[in-house]
C-alpha positions in Angstrom: -81.5 57.0 70.8 -78.9 54.9 69.2 -76.0 53.9 71.3 -73.8 54.8 68.3 -74.6 58.6 69.0 -72.6 58.4 72.2 -68.9 59.7 71.3 -65.9 60.1 73.2 -66.7 57.1 75.5 -64.8 56.4 78.5 -65.3 53.7 81.2 -66.6 54.9 84.5 -64.0 52.9 86.3 -60.4 51.8 85.4 -60.7 48.0 84.9 -59.8 45.2 82.6 -63.2 44.7 81.3 -63.4 48.1 79.7 -67.0 49.4 79.6 -68.3 46.5 81.7 -69.1 46.4 85.4 -68.3 43.3 87.7 -71.6 42.0 86.9 -71.4 42.3 83.1 -73.6 45.7 82.7 -72.3 48.4 80.5 -71.4 51.6 82.2 -69.4 54.5 80.6 -69.3 58.4 80.1 -69.5 60.0 76.8 -70.9 62.9 74.9 -74.5 63.1 73.6 -75.9 65.8 71.4 -73.2 68.1 72.8 -73.7 67.1 76.4 -71.6 65.1 78.7 -73.4 62.1 80.1 -73.2 58.7 81.8 -74.7 55.5 80.2 -75.6 52.4 81.7 -77.3 49.2 80.7 -80.6 48.1 82.3 -82.0 44.7 83.4 -85.6 45.3 82.2 -87.9 47.9 80.9 -89.2 48.6 84.5 -85.8 49.9 85.5 -86.1 52.4 82.7 -89.7 53.3 83.7 -88.6 53.9 87.3 -85.7 56.0 86.4 -88.0 58.3 84.1 -90.8 58.3 86.6 -88.1 59.4 89.3 -86.8 62.3 87.1 -90.1 63.7 86.4 -91.1 64.1 90.1 -90.0 65.9 93.3 -87.5 63.0 94.1 -85.9 63.6 90.9 -83.9 66.5 92.3 -81.8 63.9 94.1 -80.9 62.0 90.8 -79.3 62.8 87.6 -81.7 63.7 85.1 -82.6 61.1 82.1 -81.8 62.6 79.0 -82.7 59.6 76.8 -83.3 55.8 76.8 -83.8 53.0 74.2 -85.0 49.9 76.0 -81.5 48.6 76.7 -79.5 51.7 78.1 -80.2 54.9 80.0 -78.3 58.1 79.3 -78.4 60.6 82.1 -76.9 64.0 82.9 -73.1 63.9 83.9 -72.7 65.2 87.3 -69.1 66.3 88.3 -68.1 64.7 91.6 -65.0 63.2 93.6 -64.1 59.7 92.8 -65.7 57.2 95.2 -62.5 55.4 95.6 -61.1 58.3 97.6 -63.8 57.6 100.5 -62.8 55.2 103.4 -65.8 53.6 105.3 -63.5 51.9 108.0 -64.6 54.6 110.4 -68.3 54.0 110.1 -70.2 51.9 112.8 -73.7 50.6 112.2 
């Protein structure tokens, strides 16, 4: 997978750093082979191996399916949902 194959890119969050997270990782939505996806950078090969393993096993039903990876990025299916900034955690007690 070549990252240039991802079209119609938009950041996952509205921020000044565009496609970068607060810790400097890439994170964005786009289209890949006609499918809406989320793309994010990884810290190492083991992170990719873990996500692919999870995607192929029973636990995978709780995670987005891994569509592709290239050693630097993971491309996973896009799952429509509510934005997390609409959730308030002030009522939670531990």
